[in-house]
Wavefront OBJ file of the C-alpha trace (Angstrom):
o trace
v -52.423 -73.634 115.804
v -55.585 -71.627 115.166
v -55.719 -68.283 117.008
v -59.287 -67.330 117.953
v -60.803 -64.509 119.952
v -62.883 -65.276 123.032
v -66.044 -64.393 121.103
v -65.160 -66.770 118.266
v -64.495 -69.560 120.756
v -67.890 -69.065 122.408
v -69.556 -69.004 118.967
v -67.978 -72.305 117.877
v -68.614 -74.096 121.169
v -72.173 -72.721 121.411
v -72.931 -73.918 117.891
v -71.696 -77.439 118.714
v -73.863 -77.447 121.855
v -76.884 -76.566 119.686
v -75.926 -79.070 116.938
v -75.367 -76.267 114.390
v -71.658 -75.962 113.642
v -70.115 -72.749 112.295
v -70.148 -74.132 108.710
v -73.793 -75.242 109.022
v -73.154 -78.933 109.611
v -74.618 -81.061 112.369
v -72.262 -82.774 114.807
v -72.249 -86.052 112.821
v -71.974 -84.588 109.301
v -68.913 -84.671 107.037
v -67.684 -81.923 104.757
v -67.771 -82.594 100.980
v -65.391 -85.411 99.982
v -63.554 -85.525 96.653
v -61.340 -88.384 95.388
v -58.976 -88.486 92.407
v -56.926 -91.613 91.651
v -53.835 -92.250 89.528
v -52.333 -88.840 90.326
v -48.721 -90.139 90.442
v -48.001 -92.189 87.296
v -44.667 -93.561 88.616
v -46.352 -95.235 91.608
v -48.144 -98.597 91.620
v -51.170 -96.731 92.958
v -52.010 -93.213 94.137
v -54.875 -90.964 95.137
v -55.696 -87.425 96.169
v -58.456 -86.840 98.734
v -60.069 -83.590 99.805
v -62.295 -83.270 102.874
v -63.398 -79.669 102.910
v -60.183 -77.618 102.877
v -58.035 -80.562 104.030
v -56.173 -82.125 101.112
v -53.800 -85.104 101.122
v -52.097 -87.403 98.607
v -51.104 -91.054 99.106
v -48.905 -93.181 96.856
v -48.147 -96.905 96.964
v -44.870 -98.418 95.777
v -44.559 -102.223 95.603
v -41.162 -103.934 95.806
v -40.218 -107.587 96.161
v -38.675 -108.445 99.524
v -38.270 -111.278 102.015
v -40.838 -112.034 104.750
v -39.710 -111.640 108.336
v -38.744 -114.745 110.311
v -41.602 -114.049 112.755
v -44.223 -113.802 109.995
v -43.068 -115.976 107.058
v -46.613 -116.059 105.673
v -47.075 -112.283 105.497
v -45.812 -109.434 103.370
v -44.894 -106.063 104.835
v -46.446 -102.600 104.731
v -44.741 -99.391 105.855
v -46.602 -96.083 106.154
v -44.899 -92.694 106.118
v -46.518 -89.264 106.422
v -44.962 -85.957 105.384
v -46.572 -82.791 106.728
v -45.645 -80.029 104.280
v -44.812 -76.636 105.793
v -46.791 -75.160 102.877
v -49.946 -76.739 104.333
v -49.517 -75.193 107.765
v -46.785 -72.820 109.093
v -46.559 -74.804 112.354
v -45.405 -77.824 110.295
v -42.063 -76.067 109.792
v -39.155 -77.879 111.470
v -39.650 -80.079 114.520
v -43.402 -79.430 114.744
v -43.980 -81.032 111.365
v -41.620 -83.925 112.096
v -43.393 -84.762 115.362
v -46.848 -84.619 113.754
v -45.658 -86.733 110.811
v -44.373 -89.404 113.204
v -47.589 -89.254 115.281
v -49.807 -89.647 112.212
v -47.666 -92.486 110.809
v -47.967 -94.453 114.063
v -51.712 -93.755 114.303
v -52.264 -94.966 110.712
v -50.316 -98.158 111.383
v -52.440 -98.823 114.478
v -55.669 -98.168 112.611
v -54.825 -99.959 109.350
v -52.262 -102.584 110.352
v -53.361 -103.367 113.906
v -50.055 -102.076 115.336
v -46.610 -103.656 115.072
v -47.898 -107.211 115.596
v -50.202 -107.054 112.597
v -53.002 -108.586 114.674
v -56.386 -107.383 113.482
v -54.831 -105.805 110.405
v -57.240 -104.070 108.042
v -54.794 -104.720 105.201
v -54.461 -108.460 104.505
v -50.714 -109.041 104.724
v -51.043 -112.690 103.677
v -52.188 -111.529 100.229
v -48.701 -110.064 99.691
v -46.925 -113.436 99.867
v -45.333 -114.715 96.643
v -43.442 -117.699 98.112
v -43.949 -118.386 101.826
v -40.861 -117.649 103.878
v -38.925 -116.567 100.796
v -40.514 -113.806 98.715
v -43.196 -111.254 99.437
v -44.344 -107.875 98.273
v -43.337 -104.928 100.442
v -45.716 -101.989 100.125
v -44.358 -98.530 100.884
v -47.189 -96.074 101.410
v -46.161 -92.412 101.376
v -48.679 -89.743 102.303
v -48.318 -85.996 101.893
v -50.414 -83.342 103.612
v -50.963 -80.561 101.067
v -53.544 -78.467 102.909
v -54.574 -78.777 106.538
v -57.953 -77.770 107.953
v -58.536 -80.492 110.519
v -59.321 -84.221 110.549
v -55.995 -85.181 108.991
v -56.021 -88.809 110.146
v -59.384 -89.633 108.543
v -58.392 -87.915 105.293
v -55.063 -89.769 105.209
v -56.836 -93.079 105.858
v -59.277 -92.363 103.024
v -56.439 -91.460 100.646
v -54.594 -94.694 101.478
v -57.748 -96.745 100.871
v -58.254 -94.981 97.519
v -54.581 -95.377 96.550
v -54.709 -99.108 97.341
v -57.852 -99.420 95.199
v -55.810 -97.879 92.387
v -52.823 -100.173 93.017
v -51.821 -102.723 90.399
v -49.187 -105.289 91.429
v -47.245 -107.113 88.682
v -47.901 -110.824 88.347
v -44.904 -112.892 89.474
v -43.968 -116.282 88.041
v -41.753 -118.442 90.285
v -39.152 -120.938 89.104
v -40.341 -124.430 90.061
v -36.805 -125.841 89.900
v -35.602 -124.194 93.127
v -35.069 -126.514 96.106
v -36.530 -125.865 99.556
v -33.285 -124.198 100.705
v -32.736 -122.072 97.623
v -34.171 -118.662 96.881
v -36.391 -119.180 93.815
v -35.915 -117.177 90.655
v -38.769 -114.882 89.750
v -40.056 -113.391 86.539
v -41.968 -110.127 87.005
v -44.513 -109.510 84.277
v -44.598 -106.168 82.452
v -48.045 -106.857 81.039
v -50.099 -108.748 83.659
v -51.124 -107.020 86.881
v -53.221 -107.983 89.879
v -55.557 -105.389 91.344
v -55.123 -104.967 95.079
v -58.190 -106.149 97.026
v -59.374 -103.325 99.305
v -62.641 -104.941 100.442
v -61.271 -105.417 103.974
v -59.454 -102.061 104.222
v -61.223 -100.005 106.905
v -62.153 -96.359 107.085
v -61.041 -94.193 110.004
v -63.616 -92.258 112.013
v -62.273 -89.635 114.422
v -64.681 -88.374 117.063
v -63.472 -85.127 118.609
v -64.782 -84.148 122.014
v -65.630 -80.457 122.430
v -67.280 -79.678 125.749
v -70.039 -82.211 126.449
v -70.326 -83.367 122.826
v -68.201 -85.121 120.211
v -68.179 -84.257 116.540
v -67.015 -85.906 113.334
v -64.691 -84.394 110.685
v -63.582 -81.497 112.894
v -62.050 -78.387 111.322
v -58.834 -76.862 112.672
v -60.873 -74.257 114.550
v -62.986 -76.959 116.178
v -59.912 -79.041 117.017
v -58.462 -76.055 118.901
v -61.322 -76.565 121.419
v -60.996 -80.312 121.824
v -60.353 -82.015 125.145
v -59.628 -85.353 123.450
v -60.145 -87.253 120.206
v -60.649 -90.961 119.573
v -59.915 -92.434 116.128
v -61.525 -95.780 115.338
v -60.941 -97.824 112.183
v -63.931 -99.884 111.080
v -64.106 -102.344 108.198
v -66.995 -103.122 105.874
v -68.402 -105.725 108.282
v -68.498 -103.238 111.155
v -65.537 -104.849 112.925
v -63.073 -102.631 114.797
v -59.572 -102.906 113.298
v -57.779 -100.348 115.455
v -58.197 -97.490 117.892
v -56.021 -94.575 118.925
v -56.550 -91.569 121.193
v -54.976 -88.140 121.524
v -55.514 -85.336 123.995
v -54.787 -85.375 127.709
v -58.294 -85.730 129.119
v -59.368 -89.227 130.082
v -62.611 -90.795 128.858
v -65.064 -92.932 130.787
v -65.273 -96.496 129.362
v -69.009 -96.021 128.747
v -68.227 -92.930 126.616
v -65.659 -94.886 124.575
v -68.214 -97.661 124.072
v -70.750 -95.119 122.827
v -68.100 -93.588 120.519
v -67.429 -97.014 119.015
v -71.145 -97.514 118.317
v -71.347 -94.090 116.655
v -68.192 -94.814 114.624
v -69.632 -98.123 113.398
v -72.772 -96.320 112.191
v -70.837 -93.482 110.537
v -68.398 -95.927 108.909
v -71.216 -97.317 106.749
v -71.969 -93.833 105.421
v -68.301 -92.929 104.881
v -67.532 -96.299 103.265
v -70.427 -95.827 100.850
v -69.310 -92.301 99.923
v -65.718 -93.374 99.403
v -66.747 -96.419 97.334
v -68.786 -94.137 95.091
v -65.992 -91.553 94.760
v -63.301 -94.185 94.118
v -65.433 -95.973 91.503
v -66.106 -92.691 89.710
v -62.401 -91.769 89.806
v -61.316 -95.171 88.473
v -63.973 -95.032 85.726
v -62.658 -91.632 84.674
v -59.145 -93.062 84.357
v -60.514 -95.897 82.188
v -62.309 -93.399 79.942
v -59.110 -91.345 79.587
v -57.102 -94.441 78.605
v -59.653 -95.439 75.948
v -59.856 -91.977 74.399
l 1 2 3 4 5 6 7 8 9 10 11 12 13 14 15 16 17 18 19 20 21 22 23 24 25 26 27 28 29 30 31 32 33 34 35 36 37 38 39 40 41 42 43 44 45 46 47 48 49 50 51 52 53 54 55 56 57 58 59 60 61 62 63 64 65 66 67 68 69 70 71 72 73 74 75 76 77 78 79 80 81 82 83 84 85 86 87 88 89 90 91 92 93 94 95 96 97 98 99 100 101 102 103 104 105 106 107 108 109 110 111 112 113 114 115 116 117 118 119 120 121 122 123 124 125 126 127 128 129 130 131 132 133 134 135 136 137 138 139 140 141 142 143 144 145 146 147 148 149 150 151 152 153 154 155 156 157 158 159 160 161 162 163 164 165 166 167 168 169 170 171 172 173 174 175 176 177 178 179 180 181 182 183 184 185 186 187 188 189 190 191 192 193 194 195 196 197 198 199 200 201 202 203 204 205 206 207 208 209 210 211 212 213 214 215 216 217 218 219 220 221 222 223 224 225 226 227 228 229 230 231 232 233 234 235 236 237 238 239 240 241 242 243 244 245 246 247 248 249 250 251 252 253 254 255 256 257 258 259 260 261 262 263 264 265 266 267 268 269 270 271 272 273 274 275 276 277 278 279 280 281 282 283 284 285 286 287 288 289 290
C-alpha cells in the first residue's frame, strides 16, 4: 500500500483530471516496455517483462497428460502467480498469498475464458496429441519481481512472450494401439514445434480515478482508484475475457466505453509487444549462432 500525503493525493488526482499524469504521461499512455525471452533455460519457454518499474517473469513447462472427460479434444493450461515479498513488503504472508490467488484467477479469466474454456485466448485444441488419450499440459508460473502498479497487464504480456518462446517436442504416436489402449509415444529430443501465439490476447486494465480512467496505472495512481476493469483483447479485436476489481459499481454505458477504448489500445500494445518479442527472439538466435 502506497502512503501519500494529502497534498500528493491532490497533485496526482489533479494531474489525471488535466490529462498530465505525475510522470508526464497522458491518461492513455503506457510506460516504456521491455521484453527479454529465454531467461529460464530449463523451461520450455520463458520471458521477463518490464513496464516502468513493474517487473515480472513467466515460465512455461510442458508435460504430457490425459485430456479431461468433459473436454477430450483439448489440452490443459494452469496458471500460477507468486508475489515475492521482495517486490513489495505487503506481499509478506497472507497478503501475498491472497493477491497471488486473485491474479491467477484473473489471468485464467482473461486468457482461458474462465474454467469452462469458452472464449479461450489460448487454443487448447492445439495441445491435443491423441484425442481423448494424450495431450500437452502447460504449467505457466509467473513471478512478480518488482511491483509498481498494473501487475495484471504485465503478467499477461510476460505470458504471451513466454508462449512465443515456447518450443514443444514433436511426439510420434504408435499406430499399433487399439481404440481402448493408451498409445505408446516417442518424444523427440531434436524436433520441436513453436507454440502459435497469434490468438493469445493482451490485457488492458483501465483504472478509474475520479471521473476519468487511465491505462498502465502506477502504484500511487492505483491507491486512488475506485474500480478497475481488465479486458483481454485478441489480434482481431475480439474480447476474450473481462474481470473487475474495486467496490464501486460501473454504469453499463461506462463499461461499453471502456471496452471500446481497450480495443483501440490493444492494437498499440499488441504492436509494441510483437516488436519487443521479435527483437528478443532474434537476439537469442544471434547468441546461438555466435
